[in-house]
C-alpha positions as CSV (number, residue, x, y, z in Angstrom):
1,M,115.5,92.4,-6.1
2,L,119.0,91.0,-6.2
3,L,119.9,92.7,-2.9
4,H,116.8,91.2,-1.3
5,L,117.8,87.7,-2.5
6,L,121.4,88.2,-1.1
7,V,120.0,89.3,2.2
8,A,117.6,86.4,2.3
9,D,120.5,84.0,1.7
10,L,122.4,85.6,4.6
11,R,119.3,85.5,6.7
12,R,118.9,81.8,6.0
13,M,122.5,81.2,7.0
14,L,121.9,83.0,10.2
15,L,118.8,81.0,11.0
16,D,120.7,77.8,10.4
17,R,123.4,78.9,12.7
18,F,121.0,80.1,15.3
19,Q,119.2,76.8,15.3
20,A,122.5,75.0,15.7
21,D,123.3,77.2,18.7
22,D,126.3,78.8,16.9
23,M,125.7,82.2,18.5
24,T,129.2,83.4,17.5
25,A,128.3,83.1,13.8
26,V,124.9,84.6,14.3
27,I,126.3,87.7,16.1
28,A,129.0,88.1,13.4
29,G,126.3,87.9,10.7
30,L,124.2,90.5,12.5
31,S,127.2,92.7,12.9
32,V,127.7,92.6,9.1
33,L,124.1,93.6,8.6
34,D,124.4,96.4,11.1
35,L,127.5,97.7,9.4
36,A,125.7,97.7,6.1
37,L,122.9,99.7,7.7
38,R,125.3,102.3,9.1
39,D,127.7,102.6,6.2
40,G,125.9,101.3,3.1
41,D,123.8,103.1,0.6
42,R,120.1,103.4,0.8
43,Q,119.3,100.4,-1.3
44,V,121.4,98.2,0.9
45,Q,119.7,99.6,4.0
46,N,116.3,99.0,2.6
47,A,117.1,95.5,1.4
48,V,118.4,94.6,4.8
49,A,115.6,96.1,6.9
50,V,112.7,95.0,4.7
51,S,114.0,91.4,4.9
52,F,113.4,91.5,8.7
53,V,110.0,93.2,8.7
54,E,107.2,90.9,9.7
55,D,104.5,90.3,7.1
56,S,106.7,91.6,4.2
57,Q,107.2,89.2,1.4
58,W,110.8,88.5,2.6
59,W,109.8,87.8,6.3
60,D,110.6,84.4,7.8
61,P,108.7,83.7,11.1
62,R,111.7,82.0,12.5
63,M,113.4,85.4,12.7
64,A,111.3,86.2,15.8
65,S,113.3,83.8,17.9
66,F,116.4,86.0,17.8
67,I,115.2,89.5,17.3
68,D,116.4,90.4,20.8
69,I,120.0,90.0,19.9
70,W,120.0,92.4,16.9
71,P,122.4,95.3,17.0
72,S,120.8,98.7,17.6
73,G,121.3,99.9,14.1
74,L,119.4,97.0,12.6
75,S,116.6,97.4,15.2
76,A,116.3,101.1,14.4
77,E,116.1,100.5,10.7
78,V,113.6,97.7,11.0
79,T,111.4,100.0,13.2
80,R,111.7,102.7,10.5
81,Q,110.7,100.3,7.7
82,R,107.8,98.9,9.7
83,A,106.4,102.5,9.9
84,I,106.8,102.9,6.2
85,L,105.4,99.5,5.2
86,G,102.6,99.5,7.7
87,P,100.9,96.4,9.3
88,S,99.8,95.0,6.0
89,A,103.1,95.1,4.1
């Protein structure tokens, strides 16, 4: 739960930066998430990815506007989590 809240806070910061057109901060933040996915433990990976899965309790619809700039590690883990959670997560 705490991990999800921390990731949600980071996500909120990224959204604020994205809406302010501060792409350098957004890309840096996404890189941190990508590193956590590649090098972190499973709980960190799950907390990060589930936070970006549509229709999960942690999803924020504003995320859709910058999905295309996610690093490949983040995209791959989100795809994996979508398959686990299913469309009604």
